[in-house]
GULUM-701067 format. One record per residue: residue number from 1; x, y, z of N, C-alpha, C in turn. Coordinates in pm, 1 decimal, m for minus. Example, Ala and Ser with C-alpha at 12.3 -4.5 7.8 and 13.67 -1.06 7.14 Angstrom:
2
+-----+----------+----------+----------+----------+----------+----------+----------+----------+----------+
|   i |    neast |   nnorth |      nup |   caeast |  canorth |     caup |    ceast |   cnorth |      cup |
+-----+----------+----------+----------+----------+----------+----------+----------+----------+----------+
|   1 |   1319.0 |   m569.0 |    780.0 |   1230.0 |   m450.0 |    780.0 |   1320.0 |   m330.0 |    780.0 |
|   2 |   1285.0 |   m225.0 |    708.0 |   1367.0 |   m106.0 |    714.0 |   1290.0 |      3.0 |    787.0 |
+-----+----------+----------+----------+----------+----------+----------+----------+----------+----------+
REM end
This chain:
183
+-----+----------+----------+----------+----------+----------+----------+----------+----------+----------+
|   i |    neast |   nnorth |      nup |   caeast |  canorth |     caup |    ceast |   cnorth |      cup |
+-----+----------+----------+----------+----------+----------+----------+----------+----------+----------+
|   1 | m13100.0 |  15503.8 |  10423.4 | m12969.2 |  15443.7 |  10420.2 | m12909.7 |  15437.8 |  10561.2 |
|   2 | m12920.8 |  15548.0 |  10632.4 | m12870.5 |  15552.4 |  10769.4 | m12944.1 |  15451.7 |  10857.1 |
|   3 | m13071.8 |  15441.5 |  10833.0 | m13153.6 |  15346.1 |  10908.6 | m13104.8 |  15202.5 |  10886.5 |
|   4 | m13066.8 |  15168.1 |  10761.7 | m13017.4 |  15034.1 |  10729.7 | m12886.3 |  15006.2 |  10802.2 |
|   5 | m12797.8 |  15105.9 |  10809.1 | m12669.7 |  15088.4 |  10877.7 | m12692.2 |  15065.8 |  11027.6 |
|   6 | m12781.2 |  15143.8 |  11084.4 | m12811.1 |  15128.4 |  11227.7 | m12874.7 |  14992.4 |  11252.8 |
|   7 | m12967.5 |  14956.3 |  11166.9 | m13033.3 |  14826.3 |  11181.0 | m12932.9 |  14712.0 |  11166.8 |
|   8 | m12841.5 |  14725.1 |  11069.7 | m12737.3 |  14623.8 |  11050.1 | m12646.3 |  14615.5 |  11173.1 |
|   9 | m12608.5 |  14730.6 |  11229.1 | m12523.4 |  14734.0 |  11348.6 | m12593.8 |  14669.4 |  11467.7 |
|  10 | m12720.4 |  14700.7 |  11484.3 | m12797.1 |  14642.9 |  11595.4 | m12804.8 |  14491.3 |  11580.9 |
|  11 | m12834.7 |  14444.1 |  11460.2 | m12842.5 |  14298.7 |  11439.3 | m12706.3 |  14231.9 |  11457.1 |
|  12 | m12600.0 |  14299.1 |  11416.1 | m12464.7 |  14244.7 |  11434.5 | m12433.0 |  14230.3 |  11582.9 |
|  13 | m12463.6 |  14335.3 |  11658.6 | m12439.2 |  14331.2 |  11803.5 | m12524.5 |  14222.3 |  11868.2 |
|  14 | m12650.2 |  14212.6 |  11829.8 | m12737.8 |  14107.7 |  11884.4 | m12686.0 |  13968.6 |  11849.1 |
|  15 | m12636.3 |  13952.8 |  11726.7 | m12582.8 |  13823.2 |  11684.9 | m12461.0 |  13786.0 |  11769.0 |
|  16 | m12370.1 |  13882.4 |  11787.9 | m12250.0 |  13857.9 |  11868.2 | m12288.9 |  13827.5 |  12012.6 |
|  17 | m12381.5 |  13903.4 |  12068.7 | m12426.8 |  13877.9 |  12206.1 | m12491.0 |  13740.2 |  12218.9 |
|  18 | m12571.0 |  13703.0 |  12120.2 | m12633.8 |  13570.4 |  12121.4 | m12527.9 |  13461.3 |  12116.7 |
|  19 | m12425.8 |  13480.4 |  12033.8 | m12317.6 |  13381.7 |  12023.8 | m12241.9 |  13370.8 |  12156.1 |
|  20 | m12213.8 |  13485.9 |  12218.9 | m12143.1 |  13485.9 |  12347.7 | m12227.9 |  13418.2 |  12454.8 |
|  21 | m12354.8 |  13450.1 |  12460.4 | m12444.9 |  13389.0 |  12559.5 | m12453.5 |  13238.4 |  12537.4 |
|  22 | m12463.9 |  13196.4 |  12412.1 | m12470.4 |  13052.9 |  12382.2 | m12341.8 |  12983.4 |  12424.6 |
|  23 | m12226.7 |  13048.4 |  12401.3 | m12098.5 |  12990.4 |  12440.7 | m12089.0 |  12976.7 |  12592.4 |
|  24 | m12124.0 |  13084.3 |  12663.0 | m12118.1 |  13082.5 |  12810.2 | m12214.4 |  12978.5 |  12865.7 |
|  25 | m12335.3 |  12975.6 |  12815.4 | m12435.3 |  12879.0 |  12861.6 | m12389.2 |  12735.8 |  12834.1 |
|  26 | m12334.2 |  12712.2 |  12714.4 | m12283.2 |  12579.1 |  12680.3 | m12168.0 |  12538.7 |  12770.0 |
|  27 | m12081.2 |  12634.8 |  12801.2 | m11968.2 |  12608.3 |  12889.0 | m12016.7 |  12575.7 |  13029.7 |
|  28 | m12116.4 |  12649.5 |  13079.2 | m12171.7 |  12621.5 |  13211.9 | m12235.8 |  12483.5 |  13215.1 |
|  29 | m12304.0 |  12447.9 |  13107.6 | m12364.9 |  12314.9 |  13101.8 | m12259.6 |  12206.0 |  13108.3 |
|  30 | m12147.0 |  12225.6 |  13039.4 | m12042.2 |  12123.3 |  13042.3 | m11980.2 |  12113.5 |  13181.4 |
|  31 | m11968.0 |  12227.1 |  13251.4 | m11914.8 |  12224.8 |  13388.3 | m12010.7 |  12150.0 |  13480.6 |
|  32 | m12138.7 |  12179.8 |  13470.3 | m12239.3 |  12110.8 |  13552.2 | m12240.2 |  11961.8 |  13519.5 |
|  33 | m12232.2 |  11929.4 |  13391.3 | m12230.5 |  11789.7 |  13347.9 | m12109.9 |  11717.0 |  13407.7 |
|  34 | m11992.7 |  11781.1 |  13406.2 | m11871.8 |  11722.5 |  13463.1 | m11888.2 |  11701.5 |  13613.8 |
|  35 | m11949.1 |  11798.8 |  13682.5 | m11971.6 |  11785.0 |  13826.6 | m12066.0 |  11668.6 |  13856.3 |
|  36 | m12169.8 |  11654.0 |  13775.6 | m12264.6 |  11543.7 |  13794.6 | m12195.2 |  11410.3 |  13771.4 |
|  37 | m12113.8 |  11400.8 |  13665.4 | m12040.9 |  11276.6 |  13638.2 | m11945.8 |  11242.4 |  13752.4 |
|  38 | m11878.0 |  11345.9 |  13806.2 | m11785.4 |  11320.7 |  13916.8 | m11861.7 |  11273.2 |  14039.9 |
|  39 | m11974.0 |  11336.3 |  14069.5 | m12054.7 |  11296.1 |  14185.4 | m12104.4 |  11152.6 |  14169.3 |
|  40 | m12146.6 |  11117.3 |  14047.6 | m12191.6 |  10979.7 |  14022.6 | m12076.1 |  10881.7 |  14039.1 |
|  41 | m11956.8 |  10918.9 |  13990.6 | m11839.4 |  10832.6 |  14005.3 | m11804.1 |  10815.1 |  14152.5 |
|  42 | m11815.4 |  10922.4 |  14231.0 | m11786.5 |  10913.9 |  14374.5 | m11887.3 |  10822.2 |  14443.4 |
|  43 | m12014.2 |  10832.9 |  14406.2 | m12115.6 |  10743.9 |  14464.0 | m12085.9 |  10598.1 |  14429.2 |
|  44 | m12047.6 |  10572.9 |  14303.7 | m12014.0 |  10436.3 |  14262.4 | m11890.9 |  10386.0 |  14336.5 |
|  45 | m11790.4 |  10473.6 |  14354.6 | m11671.0 |  10434.3 |  14428.4 | m11705.1 |  10406.1 |  14573.7 |
|  46 | m11794.6 |  10483.0 |  14630.3 | m11839.4 |  10459.6 |  14766.8 | m11899.7 |  10319.9 |  14780.2 |
|  47 | m11983.6 |  10282.8 |  14684.5 | m12044.2 |  10148.8 |  14685.1 | m11936.5 |  10042.3 |  14665.4 |
|  48 | m11842.7 |  10068.2 |  14574.3 | m11734.7 |   9972.8 |  14547.5 | m11650.4 |   9949.3 |  14673.3 |
|  49 | m11611.8 |  10058.0 |  14741.1 | m11532.2 |  10044.2 |  14863.6 | m11611.5 |   9972.7 |  14972.4 |
|  50 | m11739.1 |  10005.7 |  14984.9 | m11823.3 |   9937.3 |  15083.6 | m11826.3 |   9787.9 |  15055.5 |
|  51 | m11845.1 |   9750.5 |  14929.8 | m11847.2 |   9608.4 |  14893.5 | m11714.8 |   9540.7 |  14924.4 |
|  52 | m11603.0 |   9608.8 |  14893.1 | m11471.4 |   9550.3 |  14919.8 | m11452.8 |   9520.9 |  15068.1 |
|  53 | m11491.4 |   9617.2 |  15151.4 | m11472.2 |   9598.0 |  15294.9 | m11578.7 |   9506.5 |  15354.3 |
|  54 | m11700.4 |   9510.2 |  15303.7 | m11804.7 |   9420.8 |  15354.7 | m11770.8 |   9274.9 |  15325.2 |
|  55 | m11720.0 |   9248.6 |  15204.9 | m11683.9 |   9110.8 |  15168.1 | m11542.2 |   9078.0 |  15213.0 |
|  56 | m11470.0 |   9179.3 |  15261.0 | m11328.8 |   9167.4 |  15296.9 | m11251.6 |   9107.1 |  15180.2 |
|  57 | m11284.5 |   9154.9 |  15061.1 | m11226.6 |   9105.2 |  14937.1 | m11117.2 |   9201.3 |  14891.1 |
|  58 | m11017.5 |   9218.9 |  14976.0 | m10908.0 |   9310.1 |  14945.4 | m10781.2 |   9229.9 |  14922.9 |
|  59 | m10683.9 |   9291.7 |  14858.9 | m10556.0 |   9224.3 |  14842.4 | m10468.1 |   9243.2 |  14966.4 |
|  60 | m10529.5 |   9282.7 |  15076.9 | m10458.8 |   9302.3 |  15203.2 | m10492.0 |   9188.6 |  15299.2 |
|  61 | m10403.1 |   9094.5 |  15312.9 | m10427.9 |   8984.8 |  15407.3 | m10427.4 |   9035.7 |  15551.4 |
|  62 | m10346.0 |   9139.9 |  15577.1 | m10332.5 |   9192.1 |  15713.3 | m10460.9 |   9256.0 |  15765.6 |
|  63 | m10549.3 |   9297.0 |  15676.6 | m10667.4 |   9371.5 |  15722.3 | m10778.2 |   9279.8 |  15772.8 |
|  64 | m10783.9 |   9157.0 |  15725.3 | m10893.5 |   9067.1 |  15765.1 | m10900.9 |   9047.4 |  15916.4 |
|  65 | m10788.2 |   9015.8 |  15983.4 | m10797.8 |   9002.7 |  16129.7 | m10835.0 |   9133.9 |  16199.4 |
|  66 | m10796.8 |   9246.2 |  16140.3 | m10828.1 |   9375.4 |  16201.6 | m10976.2 |   9409.5 |  16192.1 |
|  67 | m11045.4 |   9353.6 |  16091.3 | m11187.9 |   9382.6 |  16073.5 | m11278.2 |   9284.2 |  16147.6 |
|  68 | m11222.8 |   9171.4 |  16191.0 | m11305.5 |   9072.1 |  16259.7 | m11334.2 |   9116.7 |  16402.8 |
|  69 | m11452.7 |   9081.6 |  16448.5 | m11493.7 |   9117.5 |  16584.7 | m11422.5 |   9028.5 |  16686.0 |
|  70 | m11407.3 |   9080.4 |  16805.3 | m11346.2 |   9004.5 |  16913.3 | m11385.6 |   9065.2 |  17046.6 |
|  71 | m11357.9 |   8992.7 |  17154.8 | m11398.5 |   9040.9 |  17287.8 | m11331.4 |   9171.9 |  17325.9 |
|  72 | m11204.6 |   9183.5 |  17297.0 | m11128.9 |   9301.7 |  17338.4 | m11129.4 |   9412.6 |  17233.3 |
|  73 | m11193.1 |   9388.0 |  17120.8 | m11188.3 |   9485.6 |  17011.8 | m11308.0 |   9579.9 |  17017.4 |
|  74 | m11284.5 |   9707.7 |  16988.1 | m11396.6 |   9802.3 |  16980.7 | m11490.0 |   9766.2 |  16865.9 |
|  75 | m11611.8 |   9809.9 |  16877.6 | m11711.8 |   9776.9 |  16775.4 | m11683.2 |   9847.5 |  16642.3 |
|  76 | m11641.9 |   9974.0 |  16647.6 | m11627.0 |  10053.9 |  16526.2 | m11481.5 |  10069.9 |  16486.3 |
|  77 | m11457.7 |  10072.5 |  16356.0 | m11323.7 |  10092.8 |  16301.5 | m11329.3 |  10208.8 |  16202.4 |
|  78 | m11240.8 |  10305.2 |  16220.3 | m11223.6 |  10410.4 |  16120.6 | m11106.8 |  10367.6 |  16032.4 |
|  79 | m11131.5 |  10354.8 |  15903.6 | m11027.5 |  10313.9 |  15809.3 | m10999.5 |  10433.2 |  15718.9 |
|  80 | m10876.9 |  10483.0 |  15727.0 | m10836.7 |  10598.9 |  15647.0 | m10753.1 |  10547.9 |  15531.1 |
|  81 | m10804.3 |  10563.2 |  15408.8 | m10737.2 |  10512.9 |  15289.1 | m10680.1 |  10631.1 |  15212.2 |
|  82 | m10548.9 |  10625.1 |  15183.2 | m10487.4 |  10730.5 |  15102.7 | m10417.4 |  10667.3 |  14984.0 |
|  83 | m10399.0 |  10745.5 |  14880.2 | m10321.9 |  10697.7 |  14766.2 | m10209.6 |  10795.1 |  14737.8 |
|  84 | m10090.1 |  10739.0 |  14727.9 |  m9975.7 |  10821.1 |  14690.5 |  m9932.9 |  10915.0 |  14801.2 |
|  85 |  m9853.1 |  11009.9 |  14762.8 |  m9796.8 |  11104.3 |  14857.8 |  m9903.9 |  11199.7 |  14906.7 |
|  86 |  m9907.0 |  11219.4 |  15036.6 | m10001.7 |  11315.2 |  15094.6 |  m9919.5 |  11427.3 |  15157.6 |
|  87 |  m9970.1 |  11547.0 |  15151.4 |  m9893.2 |  11661.7 |  15201.0 |  m9865.7 |  11647.3 |  15351.0 |
|  88 |  m9750.6 |  11700.1 |  15398.1 |  m9716.4 |  11689.5 |  15541.0 |  m9824.9 |  11745.5 |  15632.8 |
|  89 |  m9887.8 |  11856.3 |  15593.4 |  m9994.2 |  11914.5 |  15677.1 | m10111.3 |  11818.2 |  15689.1 |
|  90 | m10142.4 |  11746.4 |  15578.3 | m10252.4 |  11649.1 |  15582.6 | m10216.7 |  11535.3 |  15677.1 |
|  91 | m10091.5 |  11487.0 |  15665.6 | m10046.4 |  11378.8 |  15753.5 | m10053.1 |  11423.5 |  15899.5 |
|  92 | m10007.7 |  11545.8 |  15924.4 | m10007.5 |  11597.6 |  16060.9 | m10149.4 |  11607.4 |  16115.2 |
|  93 | m10240.6 |  11657.9 |  16033.9 | m10378.4 |  11669.4 |  16081.1 | m10441.7 |  11531.9 |  16098.2 |
|  94 | m10401.1 |  11435.8 |  16013.2 | m10451.7 |  11299.7 |  16028.0 | m10398.2 |  11237.4 |  16156.4 |
|  95 | m10273.2 |  11270.1 |  16190.7 | m10215.7 |  11221.8 |  16317.0 | m10295.5 |  11276.8 |  16434.5 |
|  96 | m10333.7 |  11404.3 |  16426.9 | m10418.0 |  11463.6 |  16531.4 | m10552.5 |  11392.4 |  16539.2 |
|  97 | m10606.9 |  11361.7 |  16422.5 | m10734.4 |  11290.5 |  16416.0 | m10720.9 |  11152.1 |  16480.6 |
|  98 | m10609.7 |  11082.4 |  16450.8 | m10585.1 |  10950.3 |  16509.8 | m10572.0 |  10961.0 |  16661.9 |
|  99 | m10506.2 |  11067.2 |  16709.0 | m10494.8 |  11087.6 |  16854.5 | m10633.1 |  11106.3 |  16916.4 |
| 100 | m10718.4 |  11181.2 |  16845.8 | m10855.9 |  11202.7 |  16893.6 | m10928.7 |  11069.2 |  16904.5 |
| 101 | m10911.8 |  10984.7 |  16803.6 | m10975.9 |  10852.8 |  16806.0 | m10920.9 |  10769.3 |  16921.0 |
| 102 | m10788.9 |  10778.6 |  16944.7 | m10726.5 |  10699.8 |  17050.7 | m10778.6 |  10737.0 |  17189.1 |
| 103 | m10834.3 |  10856.7 |  17203.9 | m10898.3 |  10892.9 |  17331.0 | m11018.1 |  10802.9 |  17357.7 |
| 104 | m11077.7 |  10751.5 |  17250.1 | m11194.6 |  10663.8 |  17260.5 | m11157.8 |  10521.0 |  17220.4 |
| 105 | m11032.9 |  10481.8 |  17240.6 | m10980.4 |  10352.6 |  17193.9 | m11069.3 |  10235.8 |  17236.7 |
| 106 | m11135.3 |  10251.2 |  17347.9 | m11223.6 |  10146.5 |  17396.7 | m11343.1 |  10127.0 |  17303.3 |
| 107 | m11379.4 |  10232.3 |  17230.3 | m11499.3 |  10228.2 |  17145.8 | m11469.9 |  10226.6 |  16996.0 |
| 108 | m11357.2 |  10287.6 |  16957.2 | m11327.7 |  10304.2 |  16814.3 | m11183.6 |  10264.1 |  16786.0 |
| 109 | m11162.3 |  10186.3 |  16680.3 | m11028.7 |  10151.0 |  16633.1 | m10993.9 |  10237.4 |  16513.5 |
| 110 | m10864.8 |  10243.1 |  16482.6 | m10819.1 |  10325.4 |  16371.0 | m10717.1 |  10247.1 |  16289.4 |
| 111 | m10740.2 |  10240.8 |  16159.5 | m10648.4 |  10171.9 |  16068.6 | m10621.8 |  10265.7 |  15951.5 |
| 112 | m10495.4 |  10272.6 |  15908.5 | m10462.0 |  10348.0 |  15787.3 | m10422.3 |  10250.1 |  15679.0 |
| 113 | m10473.3 |  10271.0 |  15559.2 | m10433.0 |  10192.6 |  15442.7 | m10373.3 |  10291.5 |  15344.0 |
| 114 | m10243.7 |  10276.8 |  15319.7 | m10175.1 |  10368.5 |  15228.7 | m10144.7 |  10295.0 |  15099.1 |
| 115 | m10215.0 |  10331.2 |  14995.1 | m10193.5 |  10268.6 |  14864.8 | m10073.8 |  10334.0 |  14796.9 |
| 116 |  m9993.8 |  10251.0 |  14732.9 |  m9879.6 |  10303.3 |  14658.8 |  m9764.0 |  10345.5 |  14746.8 |
| 117 |  m9759.5 |  10297.8 |  14872.1 |  m9648.7 |  10331.2 |  14961.6 |  m9585.9 |  10203.8 |  15015.3 |
| 118 |  m9465.8 |  10218.5 |  15066.2 |  m9394.1 |  10104.6 |  15123.3 |  m9458.2 |  10067.2 |  15257.3 |
| 119 |  m9443.8 |   9939.0 |  15298.0 |  m9499.5 |   9897.3 |  15427.5 |  m9441.9 |   9980.0 |  15542.8 |
| 120 |  m9522.0 |   9995.6 |  15645.7 |  m9482.5 |  10075.5 |  15761.3 |  m9455.1 |   9983.2 |  15879.7 |
| 121 |  m9378.6 |  10034.2 |  15976.9 |  m9354.6 |   9956.2 |  16098.1 |  m9471.2 |   9967.6 |  16195.0 |
| 122 |  m9553.3 |  10067.7 |  16177.4 |  m9671.3 |  10086.2 |  16261.1 |  m9776.2 |   9982.9 |  16220.3 |
| 123 |  m9819.6 |   9898.3 |  16311.6 |  m9908.4 |   9788.0 |  16274.1 | m10049.7 |   9833.0 |  16235.5 |
| 124 | m10084.6 |   9957.3 |  16267.9 | m10216.5 |  10004.5 |  16225.6 | m10209.6 |  10077.5 |  16091.0 |
| 125 | m10091.6 |  10077.1 |  16028.3 | m10076.6 |  10135.8 |  15894.9 | m10045.2 |  10024.3 |  15796.6 |
| 126 | m10136.2 |   9998.2 |  15705.0 | m10118.9 |   9892.3 |  15606.7 | m10085.2 |   9953.5 |  15471.3 |
| 127 | m10017.0 |   9875.6 |  15388.3 |  m9983.1 |   9922.3 |  15254.6 | m10061.2 |   9843.1 |  15152.5 |
| 128 | m10086.9 |   9904.8 |  15041.7 | m10164.5 |   9839.2 |  14938.8 | m10111.9 |   9886.8 |  14804.5 |
| 129 | m10085.3 |   9792.9 |  14714.3 | m10028.4 |   9830.5 |  14585.0 | m10134.5 |   9879.4 |  14488.7 |
| 130 | m10250.0 |   9815.1 |  14489.1 | m10351.5 |   9853.7 |  14390.8 | m10412.2 |   9988.2 |  14428.1 |
| 131 | m10453.8 |  10059.9 |  14328.5 | m10511.9 |  10192.1 |  14352.3 | m10662.1 |  10179.1 |  14366.0 |
| 132 | m10710.3 |  10154.2 |  14486.8 | m10854.3 |  10135.2 |  14505.0 | m10929.5 |  10267.5 |  14506.5 |
| 133 | m10856.5 |  10379.1 |  14502.0 | m10924.0 |  10508.9 |  14499.4 | m10930.8 |  10567.9 |  14358.7 |
| 134 | m10899.5 |  10487.4 |  14256.7 | m10915.3 |  10532.1 |  14118.9 | m11043.4 |  10471.2 |  14065.8 |
| 135 | m11133.4 |  10555.3 |  14021.1 | m11261.6 |  10505.2 |  13971.0 | m11303.7 |  10593.2 |  13855.9 |
| 136 | m11344.1 |  10527.3 |  13747.1 | m11371.7 |  10597.9 |  13621.7 | m11242.7 |  10671.7 |  13586.9 |
| 137 | m11248.7 |  10800.0 |  13565.3 | m11125.3 |  10873.5 |  13535.7 | m11082.4 |  10961.1 |  13653.3 |
| 138 | m11145.7 |  10942.9 |  13768.3 | m11120.4 |  11031.6 |  13881.1 | m11023.9 |  10966.6 |  13979.0 |
| 139 | m10922.4 |  11041.6 |  14017.2 | m10825.3 |  10997.0 |  14116.2 | m10854.3 |  11071.8 |  14245.8 |
| 140 | m10896.3 |  10999.7 |  14347.6 | m10921.5 |  11062.7 |  14477.3 | m10802.5 |  11034.0 |  14567.7 |
| 141 | m10766.3 |  11129.6 |  14648.8 | m10648.3 |  11113.4 |  14733.0 | m10677.2 |  11037.8 |  14861.8 |
| 142 | m10799.3 |  11051.5 |  14913.2 | m10825.1 |  10990.8 |  15043.1 | m10972.3 |  10958.2 |  15060.7 |
| 143 | m10995.3 |  10861.7 |  15147.9 | m11131.8 |  10823.5 |  15184.3 | m11130.7 |  10784.7 |  15331.5 |
| 144 | m11239.8 |  10810.0 |  15398.6 | m11254.7 |  10767.6 |  15537.3 | m11374.2 |  10673.9 |  15543.5 |
| 145 | m11349.0 |  10552.1 |  15587.7 | m11451.8 |  10448.2 |  15591.1 | m11480.9 |  10416.1 |  15737.3 |
| 146 | m11607.8 |  10413.4 |  15773.2 | m11648.1 |  10375.9 |  15909.4 | m11708.3 |  10236.3 |  15900.2 |
| 147 | m11646.3 |  10141.2 |  15971.3 | m11682.6 |   9999.8 |  15962.1 | m11733.0 |   9950.3 |  16097.5 |
| 148 | m11839.4 |   9873.0 |  16096.6 | m11897.2 |   9814.7 |  16218.4 | m11859.1 |   9667.2 |  16223.8 |
| 149 | m11778.6 |   9629.8 |  16325.7 | m11733.3 |   9490.4 |  16335.4 | m11848.2 |   9395.3 |  16368.9 |
| 150 | m11946.4 |   9439.9 |  16446.0 | m12055.8 |   9350.3 |  16485.3 | m12138.5 |   9307.7 |  16365.6 |
| 151 | m12179.0 |   9404.6 |  16284.7 | m12260.6 |   9370.4 |  16167.6 | m12173.9 |   9335.6 |  16046.7 |
| 152 | m12042.6 |   9358.5 |  16058.9 | m11946.9 |   9338.2 |  15949.6 | m11991.5 |   9413.1 |  15824.6 |
| 153 | m12029.6 |   9538.7 |  15845.9 | m12077.7 |   9623.4 |  15736.6 | m12011.6 |   9760.7 |  15744.0 |
| 154 | m11994.7 |   9820.6 |  15628.3 | m11948.5 |   9958.9 |  15621.7 | m12067.2 |  10049.5 |  15653.2 |
| 155 | m12050.0 |  10138.1 |  15751.1 | m12156.8 |  10231.5 |  15786.6 | m12156.2 |  10353.9 |  15695.7 |
| 156 | m12037.2 |  10401.8 |  15661.6 | m12029.9 |  10518.6 |  15573.7 | m11893.1 |  10528.6 |  15507.9 |
| 157 | m11891.1 |  10594.5 |  15393.4 | m11767.6 |  10623.5 |  15320.3 | m11768.6 |  10772.9 |  15291.2 |
| 158 | m11658.5 |  10839.4 |  15323.1 | m11649.7 |  10984.0 |  15303.4 | m11526.3 |  11016.5 |  15220.6 |
| 159 | m11541.7 |  11108.2 |  15128.2 | m11431.1 |  11158.5 |  15048.1 | m11419.8 |  11307.2 |  15077.4 |
| 160 | m11335.7 |  11344.3 |  15172.7 | m11330.4 |  11485.4 |  15210.9 | m11283.5 |  11573.3 |  15095.9 |
| 161 | m11354.3 |  11683.9 |  15072.5 | m11312.1 |  11780.4 |  14970.8 | m11182.9 |  11846.9 |  15014.9 |
| 162 | m11180.9 |  11884.5 |  15139.4 | m11060.8 |  11942.3 |  15196.7 | m10989.0 |  11831.8 |  15271.6 |
| 163 | m10854.9 |  11827.0 |  15262.6 | m10784.2 |  11730.3 |  15346.6 | m10815.1 |  11758.9 |  15492.9 |
| 164 | m10771.5 |  11672.3 |  15580.3 | m10808.5 |  11682.4 |  15721.1 | m10737.0 |  11798.7 |  15789.8 |
| 165 | m10720.4 |  11911.0 |  15720.8 | m10652.0 |  12025.4 |  15779.9 | m10749.0 |  12112.9 |  15857.4 |
| 166 | m10870.5 |  12109.5 |  15819.9 | m10968.5 |  12202.4 |  15874.6 | m11006.3 |  12166.9 |  16017.7 |
| 167 | m11005.9 |  12266.8 |  16102.5 | m11047.6 |  12247.0 |  16241.8 | m11194.0 |  12204.7 |  16245.4 |
| 168 | m11274.3 |  12265.8 |  16158.8 | m11416.3 |  12231.2 |  16153.1 | m11434.6 |  12083.5 |  16122.4 |
| 169 | m11351.0 |  12031.4 |  16033.1 | m11362.0 |  11890.9 |  15995.2 | m11329.9 |  11800.8 |  16114.3 |
| 170 | m11224.0 |  11837.2 |  16187.8 | m11187.7 |  11759.5 |  16306.7 | m11299.8 |  11764.7 |  16409.6 |
| 171 | m11359.7 |  11881.9 |  16428.3 | m11471.0 |  11894.6 |  16523.1 | m11590.4 |  11811.3 |  16478.3 |
| 172 | m11614.6 |  11809.7 |  16348.0 | m11723.2 |  11729.1 |  16293.5 | m11702.0 |  11581.8 |  16328.2 |
| 173 | m11579.0 |  11532.8 |  16307.1 | m11551.8 |  11392.3 |  16336.6 | m11551.8 |  11364.1 |  16486.0 |
| 174 | m11509.4 |  11462.3 |  16565.1 | m11514.1 |  11444.3 |  16710.7 | m11658.3 |  11420.0 |  16754.4 |
| 175 | m11751.6 |  11499.1 |  16701.5 | m11892.4 |  11479.0 |  16738.5 | m11944.5 |  11347.2 |  16681.5 |
| 176 | m11896.3 |  11308.1 |  16562.8 | m11937.9 |  11180.3 |  16503.1 | m11891.7 |  11063.0 |  16590.0 |
| 177 | m11768.0 |  11070.4 |  16637.6 | m11714.9 |  10965.3 |  16725.5 | m11799.5 |  10956.9 |  16852.1 |
| 178 | m11833.8 |  11071.1 |  16908.9 | m11914.5 |  11071.3 |  17031.6 | m12051.2 |  11008.4 |  17008.9 |
| 179 | m12111.7 |  11031.0 |  16891.5 | m12241.6 |  10967.3 |  16864.7 | m12225.8 |  10816.9 |  16851.8 |
| 180 | m12114.7 |  10771.0 |  16794.7 | m12091.3 |  10626.2 |  16786.0 | m12074.4 |  10566.2 |  16925.2 |
| 181 | m11997.9 |  10637.4 |  17008.1 | m11969.5 |  10588.5 |  17142.9 | m12096.8 |  10578.5 |  17225.9 |
| 182 | m12189.2 |  10672.2 |  17209.1 | m12310.4 |  10672.5 |  17290.8 | m12421.3 |  10583.0 |  17236.3 |
| 183 | m12397.8 |  10516.0 |  17125.0 | m12501.3 |  10425.9 |  17070.0 | m12518.9 |  10304.1 |  17158.0 |
+-----+----------+----------+----------+----------+----------+----------+----------+----------+----------+
REM end
């Protein structure tokens, strides 16, 4: 009789542990699945943004002349796209980033496209009503697009996980700008 009670207790504990393990494993699978879906959506958005800028098929008339090549224009353009309100620290770090780019003004241009904001007096800041950073169900706050005026192609699209607050991120882009300049 005692043996049956112990055996029943052991099986009960094993059953509960199995249920807990199955729940945790299932939950981890759903988290991984969500991460994979988000990564796929980001890749698709990257392609979508590249196509928009490559075809210059945007609802921004002001951007077309800025993307066209010219004698006095630098070959590369950094296009910083944001949607909605961005934190003051992000704006400040982006201003620092723009200053860094302006050191290489001869080689790199800088344009900001702010979706969902009023037009700015700064001619390198454009406004856009449509939310081009919404894709699938994911809302991204910002994207950095590197555009080549000579080939009229997007070279890369980046969606920073951290806003441009990180010193490491600024250093990364500083070295990226230098590689563009030395090409």
